[in-house]
PARO-497281 format. One record per atom (N, C-alpha, C, O): x, y, z. Coordinates in steps of 0.02 Angstrom, whole numbers, padded with zeros to 5 digits, always signed. Each point is the difference from the previous one (the first is absolute). Last residue first. Layout:
BEGIN
XYZ/...
***
This chain:
BEGIN
+02381+12691+07156/-00061+00015+00022/+00002+00069+00017/-00050+00028+00022/+00191-00224-00174/+00007+00061+00037/-00075+00016+00017/-00044-00018-00038/+00123-00237+00020/-00011+00058-00028/-00013+00061+00026/-00026+00002+00056/+00193-00207+00010/-00067+00019+00010/-00015+00053-00050/+00049+00033-00020/+00118-00222-00046/-00002+00055+00042/-00070+00017+00015/-00045-00026-00033/+00129-00229-00047/-00032+00064-00008/+00011+00052+00051/+00000-00016+00060/+00043-00223-00048/+00041+00022-00056/-00020+00073-00011/+00044+00032-00030/-00157-00156+00197/+00068+00022+00025/+00050+00029-00063/+00050+00036+00009/-00271-00144-00037/-00014+00067+00020/+00079+00030+00024/+00014+00060-00005/-00070-00295-00059/+00035+00047-00056/-00012+00078+00031/+00030+00045-00029/-00003-00257+00199/-00045+00033-00039/+00028+00049-00050/+00051+00032+00012/+00067-00172+00152/-00049+00024+00028/-00054+00045-00036/-00037+00039+00029/+00269-00124-00095/-00035-00066+00024/-00061+00029+00037/-00027-00048+00027/+00232+00220-00026/-00025-00035-00053/-00032-00064+00020/+00024-00023+00052/+00089+00271+00025/-00048-00045+00031/-00019-00037-00076/-00020+00032-00049/+00182+00149+00043/+00022-00047+00056/-00050-00050+00027/+00015-00037+00047/-00028+00313-00144/+00009-00078-00031/+00028-00039+00064/+00014+00024+00055/-00078+00212-00038/-00031-00025-00062/+00018-00064-00025/-00023-00023-00053/+00016+00206+00268/+00024-00062-00022/-00039-00018-00051/-00062-00003+00005/+00025+00216+00112/+00058+00011-00041/+00029-00086-00027/+00048-00004-00037/-00246+00066+00185/+00072+00006+00033/+00055+00004-00049/+00058+00000+00019/-00279-00026-00092/+00001+00063+00042/+00068+00006+00035/+00025+00055+00014/-00074-00259-00115/+00010+00058-00052/+00014+00059+00028/+00048+00035-00018/-00107-00215+00162/+00084+00003-00035/+00003+00048-00044/+00050+00035-00003/-00263-00053+00091/+00045+00028+00054/+00073-00011-00028/+00045+00040+00014/-00216-00132-00156/-00011+00074+00001/+00052+00020+00049/+00040+00041-00023/-00041-00271+00013/+00025+00024-00070/-00008+00083+00002/+00045+00034-00025/-00149-00156+00208/+00073+00016+00005/+00029+00016-00065/+00049+00038+00005/-00274-00052-00006/+00014+00051+00047/+00083+00007+00017/+00032+00052+00012/-00130-00238-00149/-00002+00064-00034/+00016+00063+00035/+00024+00048-00031/-00017-00266+00134/+00045+00009-00061/+00000+00063-00025/+00050+00035-00007/-00211-00088+00178/+00067+00013+00022/+00059+00009-00061/+00046+00040+00002/-00281-00086-00066/+00010+00060+00043/+00060+00013+00019/+00025+00054-00017/-00031-00200-00200/-00027-00009+00072/+00000+00069+00033/+00038+00043-00023/-00043-00141-00250/+00025+00053+00055/-00028-00025+00068/-00055-00028+00005/+00106-00060-00283/-00029-00015+00067/+00026+00044+00051/+00060+00006+00008/-00083-00027-00298/+00030+00019+00061/-00034-00023+00064/-00060-00013-00002/+00058-00144-00223/-00022+00074+00010/+00036+00012+00075/+00028-00042+00034/-00037-00183-00128/+00027+00057-00056/-00016+00066+00010/+00003+00040-00047/-00045-00250+00179/-00059+00042-00021/+00028+00034-00050/-00042+00024-00038/+00193-00167+00137/-00059-00032-00021/-00054+00044-00024/-00040-00024-00041/+00236+00128+00118/+00017-00057-00048/-00054-00034-00025/-00006-00005-00061/-00021+00143+00239/+00013+00046-00062/+00012-00052-00053/-00032+00003-00052/+00016-00098+00265/-00065+00022-00024/+00007+00037-00075/-00037-00011-00048/+00229-00052+00174/-00030-00054-00032/-00068+00011-00035/-00018-00026-00053/+00134+00189+00164/+00038-00010-00046/-00040-00060-00032/-00015+00003-00060/-00066+00068+00259/-00009+00045-00057/+00041-00020-00051/-00030+00014-00052/-00003-00117+00281/-00038-00037-00060/+00009+00050-00060/-00023-00021-00054/+00112+00073+00270/+00042-00054-00021/-00044-00038-00062/+00023-00048-00030/-00103+00248+00153/+00054+00011-00052/+00037-00063-00025/+00036+00001-00050/-00236+00036+00213/-00009-00026-00064/+00065+00011-00044/-00001-00022-00058/-00139+00041+00310/+00061-00012-00024/+00001-00038-00076/-00017-00058-00011/-00143+00238+00151/-00001-00054-00046/+00066-00022-00018/+00028+00035-00042/-00084+00158+00180/+00007-00057+00039/-00007-00070-00038/+00002-00055+00029/-00040+00279-00122/+00062-00003+00025/+00023-00072+00035/+00056-00025-00005/-00239+00083-00195/+00005-00016+00077/+00058-00009+00018/+00028-00049-00023/-00115+00004-00234/+00002+00048+00050/+00000-00026+00068/-00018-00057+00015/+00080-00003-00280/+00004-00043+00065/-00010+00063+00051/+00050+00033+00010/-00085-00041-00291/+00014+00040+00057/-00021-00035+00056/-00059-00018+00004/+00097-00038-00286/-00018-00011+00063/+00026+00035+00055/+00062+00007+00002/-00096+00045-00271/+00030-00005+00047/-00033-00032+00071/-00055+00019+00017/-00050+00018-00229/+00067+00021-00024/+00054-00014+00057/+00059-00003-00018/-00313-00109-00036/+00042+00042+00046/+00073+00014-00024/+00036-00048-00018/-00200-00102-00083/-00013+00076-00012/+00038+00047+00031/+00011+00056-00021/-00027-00300+00058/+00052+00014-00069/-00015+00075-00007/+00044+00031-00030/-00090-00109+00290/-00023-00013-00076/+00048+00028-00049/+00045+00040+00012/-00001-00141+00236/+00006+00050-00037/-00025-00001-00066/+00027-00039-00039/-00031-00141+00205/-00051+00052+00008/+00009+00066-00047/-00048+00037-00012/+00208-00234+00040/-00070-00022-00017/-00044+00048-00006/-00042-00009-00044/+00266+00062+00109/-00011-00028-00072/-00053-00019-00025/-00014+00006-00060/+00042+00056+00291/+00000+00059-00044/-00002-00028-00078/-00038+00025-00041/+00041-00185+00217/-00059+00041+00008/-00009+00049-00055/-00052+00008-00032/+00254-00126+00054/-00057-00043-00033/-00059+00037+00000/-00036+00001-00051/+00228+00105+00150/+00000-00013-00062/-00053-00036-00034/-00021+00019-00054/+00027+00004+00283/-00018+00064-00033/+00008-00006-00077/-00043+00022-00037/+00114-00209+00167/-00083+00012+00005/-00006+00068-00034/-00041+00000-00046/+00254-00060+00058/-00029-00053-00051/-00081+00021+00009/-00039+00002-00047/+00190+00110+00195/+00007+00025-00077/-00041-00051-00044/-00025+00022-00052/-00064-00009+00305/+00073-00024-00030/-00007+00032-00064/-00055+00020-00019/-00058+00095+00236/-00021-00046-00051/+00066-00010-00046/+00041+00044-00011/-00092+00066+00276/+00027-00012-00057/-00023-00044-00044/-00027-00049+00026/-00134+00180+00136/+00059-00042+00010/+00023-00011-00063/-00037+00007-00048/-00218+00037+00172/+00061+00043-00017/+00062-00040-00002/+00009-00040+00047/-00236-00092-00081/+00023+00045+00041/+00060+00045-00032/+00020-00005-00058/-00133-00182-00056/-00060+00032+00031/+00022+00052+00051/-00045+00034+00024/+00151-00128-00270/+00007-00009+00073/-00067+00030+00027/-00040+00031-00036/+00074-00023-00209/+00043-00047+00033/+00016-00018+00069/+00040-00044+00014/-00180+00193-00197/-00025-00043+00048/+00052-00053+00018/-00019-00059-00001/+00035+00327-00094/+00024-00074-00021/-00023-00047+00068/+00020+00010+00057/-00154+00212-00150/+00045-00028+00049/+00024-00071-00016/-00036-00046-00021/-00040+00239-00164/-00026-00045+00050/+00060-00020+00049/+00059+00009-00012/-00126+00104-00256/+00032+00019+00062/-00036-00048+00050/-00058-00018-00011/+00084+00093-00272/-00010-00049+00047/+00020+00024+00071/+00047+00039+00006/-00030+00099-00195/-00027-00056-00042/-00028-00049+00052/-00049-00033-00015/+00088+00312+00024/+00016-00064+00039/-00028-00061-00030/-00061-00004+00005/+00168+00258-00093/-00061-00045+00000/+00012-00074+00036/+00046-00039-00013/+00050+00300+00055/+00028-00058-00005/-00073-00042-00008/-00046+00002+00042/+00083+00233+00038/-00005-00004-00075/+00016-00075-00032/+00015-00004-00059/-00048+00089+00297/+00067+00023-00035/+00004-00017-00060/+00057-00005-00023/-00246-00067+00138/+00007+00084+00009/+00060+00016-00026/+00003+00057-00024/-00028-00286+00026/-00052+00034-00052/+00006+00068+00013/+00002+00035-00051/+00103-00157+00209/+00039+00007-00060/-00046+00024-00058/+00025+00035-00044/-00116-00043+00263/+00064+00040-00006/+00027+00008-00064/+00014+00053-00026/-00187-00211+00053/-00023+00072-00009/+00057+00046-00004/+00006+00041-00046/+00037-00267+00104/-00019+00004-00073/-00031+00069-00007/+00006+00020-00057/+00043-00067+00278/+00061+00000-00035/-00020+00020-00076/+00020+00052-00027/-00199-00078+00164/+00035+00055+00009/+00058+00012-00038/+00012+00052-00030/-00104-00266+00048/-00046+00048-00050/+00023+00077-00004/+00000+00034-00052/+00093-00196+00214/+00018-00013-00071/-00032+00043-00049/+00029+00025-00048/-00096-00012+00272/+00062+00037-00016/+00031-00026-00072/+00035+00037-00034/-00239-00133+00102/-00003+00074-00005/+00057+00034-00012/+00002+00047-00040/-00015-00277+00072/-00025+00014-00052/+00002+00084-00024/+00012+00027-00054/+00178-00113+00226/-00078-00007-00004/-00019+00009-00074/+00042+00018-00041/+00207-00097+00128/-00037+00052-00030/-00074-00013-00010/-00019-00045-00038/+00191-00108+00095/-00030+00029+00055/-00037+00063-00009/-00031+00029+00045/+00155-00164-00206/-00063-00035+00019/-00038+00033+00054/-00060-00009+00009/+00206+00152-00181/+00024-00045+00051/-00079-00035+00018/-00054+00026-00012/+00074+00080-00228/+00020+00019+00066/-00003-00054+00047/-00022-00055-00019/+00035+00136-00258/+00002-00068+00046/+00011+00036+00070/+00047+00040+00009/-00123+00058-00269/+00017+00018+00067/-00018-00058+00037/-00057-00024+00001/+00107+00096-00273/-00033-00046+00037/+00024+00005+00072/+00061-00004+00007/-00066+00194-00222/+00039-00056+00054/-00056-00041+00026/-00061+00013-00003/+00115+00185-00212/-00036-00044+00032/+00027-00060+00045/+00042-00041-00018/+00086+00227-00076/-00066+00037+00012/-00058-00056+00027/-00044+00018+00039/+00341+00023-00080/-00058-00043+00012/-00064+00032+00015/+00003+00044+00043/+00250+00027-00076/-00041+00013-00065/-00077-00050+00018/-00038-00010-00047/+00238+00039+00192/+00008-00063-00045/-00054+00004-00048/-00016-00049-00034/+00039+00232+00182/+00070-00019-00021/+00000-00064-00051/+00040-00007-00046/-00241+00051+00173/+00011+00051-00055/+00062-00008-00025/-00001-00004-00061/-00042-00135+00237/-00035-00017-00055/+00002+00052-00061/+00000-00017-00059/+00113+00065+00267/+00033-00053-00040/-00044-00023-00057/+00028-00014-00053/-00121+00180+00193/+00055+00013-00040/+00035-00048-00034/+00017+00010-00058/-00190-00075+00193/-00023+00037-00054/+00048+00027-00042/-00004-00007-00061/+00068-00103+00269/-00028-00045-00060/-00034+00038-00059/+00003-00026-00055/+00063+00165+00237/+00066-00029-00036/-00021-00047-00055/+00018+00006-00059/-00193+00079+00195/+00028+00045-00047/+00061-00016-00038/+00012+00018-00057/-00080-00153+00237/-00054-00003-00048/+00023+00052-00054/+00010-00024-00056/+00130+00005+00257/-00002-00062-00051/-00041+00012-00056/+00024-00007-00057/+00104+00212+00165/-00065-00041+00022/+00000-00055-00054/+00015+00009-00059/+00196+00144+00139/-00027-00032-00054/-00058-00026+00029/+00009-00027+00054/+00147+00245+00022/-00032-00060+00001/-00043-00028-00049/-00036+00035-00035/+00264+00134+00079/-00051-00023-00031/-00030-00054+00020/+00035-00050+00008/+00100+00219+00149/+00007-00056-00032/-00054-00008-00043/-00053+00018+00026/+00070+00152+00127/-00003+00017-00069/+00022-00064-00039/+00006+00005-00061/-00045+00005+00304/+00050+00056-00017/+00016+00000-00081/+00055+00017-00021/-00219-00156+00139/+00053-00024-00011/+00063+00052-00019/+00056-00017-00020/-00287+00076+00060/+00017-00025+00063/+00086-00032-00008/+00042+00003+00045/-00162+00069-00243/+00028+00067+00037/+00019-00032+00069/+00051+00024+00024/-00123-00179-00164/+00063+00022-00030/+00022+00073+00050/+00056+00020+00017/-00266-00124+00016/+00052-00046+00024/+00067+00033-00020/+00045+00003+00041/-00238+00099-00130/+00011+00014+00080/+00053-00038+00024/+00039+00026+00040/-00078-00048-00278/+00027+00061+00024/+00005+00013+00074/+00047+00030+00025/-00150-00231-00100/+00065+00010-00024/+00032+00062+00017/+00054-00002+00029/-00286-00015+00009/+00039-00036+00037/+00078-00003-00014/+00039+00016+00044/-00176+00084-00191/+00000+00040+00065/+00040-00035+00048/+00047+00027+00029/-00098-00138-00218/+00034+00059-00022/+00018+00038+00065/+00057+00018+00012/-00211-00199-00004/+00068-00022+00000/+00047+00058-00014/+00054-00003+00029/-00279+00059-00039/+00021-00012+00070/+00071-00030+00002/+00039+00020+00043/-00150+00002-00254/+00014+00067+00032/+00027-00011+00069/+00050+00032+00015/-00118-00225-00121/+00064+00024-00024/+00012+00071+00034/+00053+00013+00029/-00210-00177+00115/+00007+00016-00069/+00063+00036-00017/+00041+00014+00044/-00159-00137+00154/+00017+00071-00001/+00000+00038-00060/-00023+00057-00005/+00007-00308+00037/-00053+00028+00035/-00001+00085+00000/-00054+00030+00006/+00236-00162-00112/-00065-00024-00033/-00061+00036+00041/-00047+00020-00034/+00261+00012+00122/-00003+00033-00067/-00071-00015-00028/-00038+00045-00019/+00099-00160+00215/-00024+00075+00014/-00008+00035-00060/-00046+00041-00005/+00133-00266-00010/-00074+00016+00020/-00021+00054+00012/-00058+00014-00015/+00284-00078-00022/-00031+00010-00059/-00076+00017+00025/-00029+00048-00025/+00296-00033+00109/-00071-00017+00034/-00045+00020-00059/+00006+00057-00024/+00241-00001+00078/-00010-00070-00023/-00060-00025+00028/-00003-00043+00044/+00159+00268-00104/-00066-00010+00040/-00028-00060-00027/-00029-00001-00055/+00294+00095+00025/-00057-00039-00028/-00062-00012+00052/+00009-00039+00047/+00223+00210-00099/-00036-00041+00050/-00060-00019-00024/-00037+00043-00023/+00292+00053-00062/-00073+00002-00008/-00033-00044+00054/+00035-00043+00028/+00190+00099-00029/-00007+00028-00066/-00070-00005-00017/-00021+00031-00049/+00122-00002+00299/-00023-00051-00049/-00002+00030-00062/-00003+00062+00000/+00096-00003+00238/-00004+00036-00059/-00010-00054-00067/+00044-00014-00041/-00058-00010+00296/+00042-00046-00041/+00012+00035-00074/+00036-00029-00041/-00180+00124+00212/+00072+00006+00027/+00047-00033-00038/+00059+00015+00002/-00300-00015-00043/+00033+00050-00034/+00078+00002+00026/+00044+00024-00036/-00217-00179+00117/+00044-00022-00061/+00044+00068-00029/+00051-00006-00035/-00210+00030+00216/+00053-00038+00019/+00041-00021-00054/+00060-00008+00011/-00253+00125-00063/+00046+00049+00020/+00052-00037+00027/+00055+00026-00010/-00233-00153-00065/+00036+00032-00050/+00056+00040+00025/+00056-00006-00026/-00199-00081+00181/+00052-00056-00022/+00037+00026-00066/+00057-00019-00013/-00219+00150+00119/+00059-00004+00045/+00048-00057-00034/+00061-00001+00005/-00266+00035-00125/+00044+00064-00002/+00054-00011+00051/+00054+00021-00020/-00213-00196+00027/+00036-00002-00063/+00044+00067-00011/+00054-00006-00028/-00199+00000+00228/+00050-00055+00008/+00048+00003-00073/+00060+00008+00004/-00248+00149+00069/+00074+00017+00006/+00045-00051-00014/+00059+00013-00010/-00241+00049-00147/+00047+00018+00051/-00028-00037+00071/-00059-00015+00007/-00020-00095-00228/-00009+00065+00030/+00054+00013+00050/+00029-00049+00022/-00065-00160-00160/+00016+00068-00053/+00003+00063+00046/+00028+00050-00022/-00119-00245+00120/+00077-00014-00018/+00028+00053-00036/+00058+00017+00010/-00289-00034+00036/+00032+00034+00058/+00083-00008-00018/+00043+00040+00018/-00210-00126-00175/+00015+00073+00001/+00035+00027+00050/+00030+00053-00008/-00065-00292+00010/+00043+00034-00064/-00004+00068-00004/+00051+00028-00019/-00193-00110+00192/+00076-00015+00012/+00056+00019-00054/+00054+00028+00010/-00292-00014-00049/+00012+00049+00046/+00074-00005+00023/+00035+00050+00007/-00123-00224-00151/+00001+00077-00035/+00030+00054+00054/+00047+00038-00014/+00019-00276+00087/-00053+00017-00042/-00001+00066-00034/+00054+00026-00010/+00096-00217+00170/+00007+00045-00058/-00065-00001-00038/-00019-00046-00036/+00119-00011+00274/-00072-00005-00021/+00005+00051-00067/-00017+00059+00002/+00213-00162+00181/-00017+00017-00063/-00075-00002-00013/-00025-00056+00010/+00153+00105+00221/-00041-00055-00023/-00015+00026-00077/-00030+00053-00007/+00238+00014+00197/-00037+00016-00063/-00037-00053-00020/+00032-00051-00014/+00035+00076+00274/+00017-00018-00069/-00034+00012-00048/-00061-00007+00007/+00013+00046+00219/+00058+00046-00021/+00020-00026-00066/+00034+00039-00034/-00206-00144+00176/+00070-00013+00024/+00049+00044-00031/+00060-00007+00013/-00292+00020-00067/+00011+00024+00066/+00067-00021+00029/+00021+00025+00052/-00039+00043-00313/-00030-00047+00044/+00008+00015+00068/+00039+00045+00015/-00026+00103-00254/+00042-00015+00071/-00045-00038+00037/-00052+00027+00017/+00028-00011-00298/-00020+00028+00064/+00042-00030+00064/+00024-00057+00001/+00045+00095-00266/-00048-00032+00028/-00012+00032+00070/+00019+00057+00014/+00217-00037-00134/-00070-00013-00038/-00036-00043+00040/+00019-00056+00017/+00234+00199+00008/-00073-00031+00023/-00057+00002-00039/-00029+00051-00019/+00296-00027-00074/-00054+00044+00019/-00064-00041+00029/-00031-00034-00041/+00321+00016-00016/-00060-00030+00012/-00055+00042+00025/+00011+00034+00051/+00220-00008-00220/-00038+00032+00068/-00069-00029+00006/-00044+00011-00042/+00295-00087-00104/-00078+00003+00015/-00015+00036+00067/+00033-00005+00052/+00171-00016-00260/-00016+00015+00076/-00065+00007+00010/-00030+00045-00028/+00228-00129-00177/-00081+00006+00021/+00003+00008+00073/+00035-00036+00035/+00175+00073-00236/-00024-00027+00056/-00077+00019+00020/-00024+00054-00017/+00217-00073-00193/-00062+00033+00019/-00023-00043+00064/-00009-00061-00002/+00215-00004-00125/+00011+00072+00016/-00073+00040+00026/+00001+00060+00016/-00027-00277-00178/+00067+00012+00050/+00007+00092+00010/-00007+00044-00042/-00239-00122-00008/+00058-00026-00024/+00054+00031+00039/-00005+00042+00044/-00245-00121+00021/+00045+00047+00001/+00070-00017-00026/+00033-00047+00022/-00247-00082+00004/+00009+00037-00054/+00057+00049-00010/+00014+00025-00054/-00062-00168+00254/+00016-00042-00057/+00013+00032-00062/+00043-00022-00038/-00112+00142+00224/+00068-00021+00005/+00021-00044-00049/+00058+00001-00021/-00289+00078+00016/+00046+00053-00011/+00077-00023+00007/+00042+00021-00041/-00208-00172+00114/+00008+00003-00084/+00043+00058-00016/+00044-00007-00042/-00081-00007+00274/+00030-00064-00019/+00009-00002-00078/+00053-00019-00025/-00173+00193+00122/+00064+00008+00020/+00050-00066-00028/+00057+00004-00023/-00307-00001-00006/+00034+00055-00035/+00080+00008+00017/+00037+00014-00046/-00174-00189+00174/+00017-00013-00077/+00026+00066-00037/+00048-00011-00037/-00129-00041+00273/+00067-00009-00003/+00027+00005-00084/+00058+00000-00020/-00263+00089+00209/+00012-00027-00070/+00069+00001-00018/+00030+00054-00002/-00147+00030+00197/-00008-00072+00011/+00014-00027-00070/-00014-00059-00012/+00015+00292+00059/+00048-00031+00051/-00001-00079+00000/+00041-00035+00029/-00072+00200-00237/-00041-00011+00061/+00044-00052+00041/+00042-00039-00022/+00093+00210-00132/-00039-00053+00002/-00045-00018+00055/+00017+00021+00056/+00157+00148-00202/-00036+00012+00050/-00049-00055-00006/-00039+00003-00047/+00297+00048-00032/-00066-00037-00032/-00038+00002+00072/+00026-00018+00052/+00214+00129-00201/-00040-00015+00069/-00067-00029-00019/-00025+00003-00056/+00287+00008-00053/-00071-00007-00023/-00039+00000+00065/+00014-00045+00039/+00235+00121-00141/-00026-00029+00055/-00078+00015-00010/-00023+00053-00019/+00263-00059-00149/-00071+00022+00020/-00020-00031+00066/+00026-00053+00017/+00199+00026-00116/-00036+00027-00051/-00064+00028+00026/-00015+00054-00026/+00144-00158+00189/+00041+00048-00041/-00028+00039-00050/+00009+00061-00004/-00070-00210+00208/-00044+00025-00046/+00040+00059-00040/-00019+00059-00003/+00096-00297+00148/+00007+00073-00003/-00050+00031-00056/-00007-00036-00049/+00073-00209+00103/-00069+00028+00008/-00007+00084+00001/-00055+00028+00004/+00256-00184-00035/-00019+00007+00064/-00066+00043+00020/-00013+00029+00053/+00181-00195-00244/-00046+00038+00014/-00022+00022+00068/-00004-00048+00038/+00254-00012-00082/-00068-00044-00015/-00051+00056+00009/+00013+00051+00033/+00266-00036-00097/-00052+00021+00040/-00077-00039-00024/-00018-00013-00057/+00283-00063+00042/-00061+00010-00048/-00050+00019+00044/-00023-00043+00038/
***
């Protein structure tokens, strides 16, 4: 009897992730149904120190720089050799700073670098998932390390895409960058999402949240989306994979709407 060997017989999904962020690819590996493999290319984020190591200083200029050539383009080009069904750009901050029009240009530029492989940018993927669910009014939860300015830019991004934002803010669960347990994000989200919100949206590619989604949907009685979950859902659909994921949100029961 043959055992699973990790081959991407159904689809290969690429992911472009900041060099210091383990979350997107590890969450994608959990979400991947049988026959889907995940392949990461790490992109430098931050400044180069005197010892040659990357020193993370994640501010607006660093976020903008992450989306610009040459590093992320070279990473996308390296994934093209794997013939991915789709590539996920797993970084939310640049979307909030640059806006939706820049997201579309970025996706096209990276797709060109990847020899035509479709590129999914996280924040537009969240908007697509919300439309697929028929949601118009959201509560937006951001990682603890998002500044008030970046949180406000996130709310403005979704409003510009036609959504009403009932509440938004950073989850005050720690004072630095790092993992958060499912219980923590569950309790924070359940306590802060107002009744008027039709869905909870957990933004930020580095915000580990998928472990809490099923329990949150049961507790809230509403859809719950995260940046990584929505982007992976969209990447699967672009790759022709329409089944095989359960326990990580009702979005996986839906196909993407035509655009």
